[in-house]
N, C-alpha and C positions, 0 to 999 in steps of 0.2 A: 675420391671425387668429393665426397661430402666433406671431408676434413679441410681440402683445398679451398672449398666454397666459403667454409667458415672462416678460413685465415684471411680470404679475400674481403669478406663482409664486415671484418672486425673494424679495420681502420675507418670504413664509412660510417659505421654505426658511431664510432667516436667522434668523428667530424661533425655528424649531425647534432651532437651533443653541444659542440662549441657554440652553435647560435642560440642555444637556450641560456647562455650564460655571459650577457652582455655586461653585467655589473660585477662579475667575478674573473678579473684577468688573470689572476694567479693560478686558479683552478683551471681556466681556459688553456692557459700555457701547458699546464700539465698535462691535461687530456690530448693536447695536440701532440706532445712528445709521445705520449702513450700510443698514439696512433701511428707515429712514425715507427717506433719499435715493433708493433704489431705486423708491420708490413714488410719487416726485414728479413734476410735470409735465415732461415731456421737452423742450418749448418753453421752459421757464424755464431748464433746463440748458445749453441751447445759446445763450440770450441773455446769461446772467451769467456774470462772470468766474469760472473754476474755482477760483481762489485764495479767493474768498468762501465757497464751499462747504466749505473746509477749517476755517473757524472754529468750527462746531459740534464737529467732529471732535477738535479741539485742546483743547476744555474739559474741566476736570477730570471724570474718571469719578465717577460715584455711588459714595459710599463703601459698603464693605461693612457689612452689618447685623449688629452683634454683641450688642447690648443685647437684653433679653428683651422679647417683644412686648407692645403695649398692647392695650388691649379695646375698641376702637371696633366691632368686630363680632363675632360668635359665635367666628370663627376667631382673633381676638386680633391682627389685623393691620391696617395701614393702608398705603397706597402713599407716605406723606411719611415714614415713620419712618425713613428713612436720614438725615435731617436732625440726628438725635441724636448721630451720630458727629462732627459739627462743632461744635455748640452745646449748651448744656444744655437738657433737655426738662423742662417744668413741667406735669404735670397738674393740672387744674382741673375744678371741676363748673361746667357751662354756666349753672347758676342763680346762679353769683358774677360772671358776665359780663353787662355791661350797655352797651350801644351808645347813646351821646348823640346827639342829633339836631340841635342847634342851637349857635351860639356862646354864646348866653344861657346855656344850661343849662351848658356847660364852665365858664363864668365863675362862675356861682352854686355849682356843685359844688365847684370850687375854694375858693371863700371859706369854704364851710361846712366843708370838710374841714381846712382850716386852723385854724379856731376850735376844734375838738375833737381836734386833734393832741396827743399827749402824749409822745411819745418822739422822732420824727423828721419833718422835713419836708424833702425833696429835691426841686428844682426845676431842670431843665435846659432851656435854650432858646436860641435865636440871640440873643435880646436882650430887655431888659424896656422898654418904653414909657415915654413920660414924661408921659401925660395923666392926667386925674382917676380913671379907671378902674384905671389901673396903680397911681396912688397909694393908691387903696382896697385893693387888694392888699397893698401893702406895710404899710398901717395894720393890716391884719388879721393880718400876721405879727408886727408891733410889739406888739399887744394880747395875742396868744397868749403870745408871749415874756414878757411882763410878768406874765401870771397864773401862767407857770411859776415865776417867782422868788418870787411872793407866796404860792404854795400852801402849806399846812400842811406837806405831804411833797413837796418839790421833785420835779418829774419828770424832770429832765435833758434837757429838749427841746433838740436840736441842729437848726440849719437850714443846710443845704448848699444853695448856689446856683452853678450853671456857666452862664456865657455866653461869647459870642466875644469876643474882645478888640477887634477892629477895630470891628465893628458896635456892641458896647457902649460904646466910647469916642467915637463921632461926635457932633459938636456940643459945645457948653458945657455944656449940660444933657443928662444922657444916663442909660443904665443904671447907671453907676458912681455919679453923683451921688444917683440915686434911692435907692440902697442903702446909702450911707454913713452915715446916721443910725442904721441898725440896726448897723453894724459899730462905730461909736463907742459905742453904747448896751449894746451885748451883744457885747463882744469874745470872750467865752469861748464863746458859744453859736452864734455865725453865721460861716461862712464863705463867702466870695465867690470863685470862681476864674473867670479869664478865659484861655480858651484861645487861643493865637496859633499859626496855621499856621508851621511851619518853612520853607515856601515862600516867604514875603514876608520877605525879608532885604535887607541892604545896599543898593546904589544903587537898586533896585527899590523897597524900601520907603520911600526918601526921596522918589522921583519920582512915585509913582503917586498919583492925587488920592485923597483920604479917602473919597469916594463910590464910588469903584471899587476899592479895595483888597481888599474882601471877594469878589471874583471869583477872586482867587489861591488861596483856601482859607478855611475857616470851621469853627466848632464847630455842628454842625445837629441835636444829639441834642435830642429834645423828649419829656422824662418828667417826671411830676408825681406825687409820692409823698408819702403822709400815713401814718404808722405802717406798716400792713400793707395799704394800699389804694393802688392805683396807676392812673394815667390814662396811656394810652399814645396819641399824638396826633402830628400834623404842626404843631399851631398853637403859634405863638409867644405871648409874654406881652405883647401889645399890643391897644390898644382896637378895632381892626377885627377882630381874632380873638375877640373877646368880644361883638361886635354882629352884623356883617353880612360876614364872610369866612368861607364854607363850607369846613369841614375834616371829618375823620373822628376820633372821638374813643371810644376803648373804656375803661370803667371795670371794674378788676377788683378784686373786694371779698374782703377777708379771705384774701390770698395771700401768706402771710409769705416763702416761697422766693422767690417772683418779687421781692417788695419788697427782699429781701436781696441779690438777684443785682444789680439795678438802683442800689441804693445802693452796692455796691461798685464798679460800673462807674463811676458818675459820680465817687466818691472816686479811683478810678484815673485817670481823665481829669484831674480836679482836681489831681492830683499832678503832673503833667506840665505844667500851666498855670501862668500867673501869679497870684500871691495879692493880691487888693486889699487895702490897709491902711486905717486910719482916716484917714490923711491924704491919701487918694487916690493915694498912690504904689502901685507894684506890685514884687512881688519873688518870687523862685523858692524852691519848698521847698528846704531845704539839702541839698546833694549832688546835686541834679537839673540836669542840662545845660539852659543858657538855650536856647529854642526859636529865636531868631534872631540871638543874639550868639555862641552856642557853636556846636561842630561840628554840622553837620547830620545826618550820619549816625550820629553817637553818639546824638544826641538822639532820632532815630527808632528806633535799636535799643532804647534804654531805654524809650521809649514804648510799642513792640510788646511788649516782655517784661512791663509792668506791665499793660496791657490783656489780653494773652492768657493771663496767670497768672490773672487773675479769670475769664476765660471757661472755661479748662481745670479749674480747681479746682470751679467749680460744675458743669460737666458730669460730673467724676468723682463728685461728691457726688449728683447725681441718679441716675446710673447705678448707684451702691450701693444707693440708696432705691429704685430700681425691682427690682433684684434681690432686695432683702429683701421687697419687697411681692409679687413674681409667683413667688418660688422658695421661700418660707417654707413650713414643713410642720408643722401644716396651714397653708393660706393664712388670713390674717387677715380676718375678716368684718367689715362695717361695726359691727354690734353690738359685736365686740371692740374696733374702734378707738374707738367712743364710751366704752367702759368704760375705756379707757386714757387718756381725756382729749380725743380728737381727734374732734369732733363735725361736722367737714365731710364734706359728702357726698362719695360716690365720684366720681372723675375721669371725665369723658367728652369732655374737651377738652384739646388738648396744645398747649402754647405754646413757640415756639422764638425766642429773640431773636437775629437776625441782625445782625451788625455789620459796617460797611462803613467802613474808615479807610485809603484807598489810600497816602496818605503813610507810614503806618506799616506797609505791606504787610499789612494785614488787608482781604481781601476775601471775606468769608463771604458776605454778601448777594449779590453778583454771582456767585459760583460757583452759589449756590442757584437763583438766578433764571435763569440760563442753562441749568441742568440741568432746571429746571421746564419751560422753553419748549421746550427741546430734546426732552425726553421726553413732550410732550405728545400724546397718541394721537387718532385720528379718534373723534370722540363726545365729548371733553372740551371743557370751555368755559372760556375764560380772559377775565377781565374786568381791563382795565388802565384806571386812572384816574390823571390827571395834569393839574396846572394849566399845566404847560409842555411842550409836546410837541417833545421833542427826543431822540427814541430815538438810541441810538448805531446806526451802521452793523451791528454784530454782532446787536443785538436786532432791528433791521428784517429782516435776512436770516432770523432765527429765526422771526418771526411769518410772513413769506412763505414760508418753507420747511417749516414743520410742517403736520399735517392737522387741528389743533383749531380750533374756532369761536373768533374774537376778537370782543369787543365793547370798544370803545376810548372813554372818555368824557373829553373835552377840555373846557378853557375857551373859550368864545366870546371872541373879542378884547374885547368890552365888559365881561366880568368877568375878564380879565386883570389882576393887581395893578399892571401898569406903565401901563394904559389912560389915556391923558390926561396922562402925566407929561411933564415939561419936558425939552427936549433931547434927547440920544440915547435916553434911556430910554423915551421916548414912541414910538419906533420899534419896541419890542421886540414888542409883539402882532402887528405886521404880519410880522416875521420868523417868528414862529410859524406865522402862517396860511400863510406860503410854505412852510414845512417841511412841513406838513400836507397842502398840496395836492400837493407833490412826491410824499409818500407814497403818497396816495390815487390819484395818477395811475399809479403803479406797480402798485397793488391791481388798478385797473381793466384795465390793459393785460395783467395775469395772468388776468383773468377770476375773480377772488376776490372780488367784491363781496358774494357771499352769506355768505361764510365770514368775511371781515374787515369789520366793520362800524364806523364813526366815527360819534360823536354829540357834540354841543357842549352844555354848560351854560350857561343864561343865566337871569339873575334880575335883575330892576331894582333898581339901586342895591347890588347885592352884588358881590363878588369871590369867586373859587374857587381853592382851595388844595389840595384833597385829592389824596394820591398813595396809591393802593392797587392791589395786584395780587392777583386772586383766581383760584384754579383749581379747577374742579369736575370730579372724575373718577370713573368707575365702580369701585367695589371688585370685585375680581376674585372675592372669596369671598361676599360677601352679596348682590352684584348691586345694591347701592344706592349712592346718590351720596354721596361724601364730599367735604367742602369744605375747601380751606386758603387761607384769605383771609391777606393781609399788610396790615397798617395802620401807618402811620407815616410817617417823613420822607423816605426816599430816594426819587428819583424816577429813570424809567430812561434818563435823559440823561447827558451826558458829566460836568457839573460835580459831580452827586450821586455819580457812580461813581468819579471820579478825584481830586477835589479835597476833598471834604468828609468829616467824621467824624460818623457817625450809626448808630443801630440801625433796624431793621424788622421789629418782631415778627410772626412767622407763627403761625398757629393751624390745627392739624388737628381737624375736629369730628366727631363722630358723626353718622350721619343723624339729623336733626332738632334735635340738640344745638346746632349752629350756626346756628340759625335767625334770631338775633338780628343777626348780621353782614349776611347778605343782606336783611333787612329795612331796615338801615341804608342799603344801597345802593339799595334800591327808593326810599326817601324822597328820595335826592339825584337820581334819575331823574324826578321829578315836574317838574324844571325843565329839561328839555330842550327 
């Protein structure tokens, strides 16, 4: 009994120490993690290697919060605000956030947005398919560009498309050939950039088959932007993603700061990518190191600087904006803002674009994910959704070692995108099932079936591609649940973490304001 009481008192002792360390965020984070470890199952500590327990302790500390607080509750704080020290924080009204439910809705919305675009269309995807639906999308772009030239007052419409080089160049008819007519007809208005990973070079580039070269690394950003409206998703520009491949899609309406950021981000990645020419050749931007012919280290340094300059400049702009908003004297009211020409409603939802580009040593998404999972407390709920269950060992240990409740949604083998494929690819669904069974066996051996639950998505003639992490935690001040969903491309597995480049926007919503996102989750759960 005495030993049990001491074990229970240990975490409380460490937690009390945290309040004495306001100026030592690194030490405070370390003590917090030690507290979590002291409160965990002693049987697990005896069974698992002590080296694995060091992984969360070595993860980056939660950055110290220096920016003014936001207004998610009366006390003006939320538990996710530390993320703003890594990436820009964008405040929007939940009335401007809309969750799409189906691939068809996603496709029709994109076409509609292209037709009314006046200033810019920015589209970043792994690839553009070659079927009739993809051609319909290209025809919409061509028609809108043509109208912009014929208008009495030309709008100066610009179209920027970012794809992956290897995936976009596969086969005789491919993404490049689909876009060549636009480049040839509108050379001053259209830019097509093809990202090539610096890891695919030399003899490896010559020997690896075309179908498998994308496993070395690729461009995985998925963002679709029309003037000041943005669709954030994990969906590619391909017919299955327009018809029967379930993904997640969030439509942000009238969000100029977010649209500007993603335009700059796609431009930055485009600047370090190969530029498609009207004759189907490619060339680099003048002065830029070549990704697979030039020095790899020099290329990665230049790419890191180009992308981080965008992130840091936007972060500083947003911090200055928040400082003006929250520390002006007197505070600017909604009526004053409307009188000044800004009729947008007050923000109650905060969006953080998390970027992961491991080849360029940009690992923001990884840092935030590990921190959220490490700091998940008892009573918190974490929802993980992935079409490909291949958690890294570090993430598996975090899921099994924290006290939060986990609900993990996976693709059943029948809705895996590789189900029924020829050759080696046809064995991929079975491999994911094997990984899933191994993980669940460990969950059961630790007696955590109630805390960690796995579910499979199944829908006849559909496939599943959604990748989401969502954390629900109790606000310490207002005692209401705050929601931090992350919707987008990166999955929790090795390839997304270590080889690909992609964003994963996170949103911290006030109680009730983020209802659309959990509602989107419930729509997916209908097919378990």
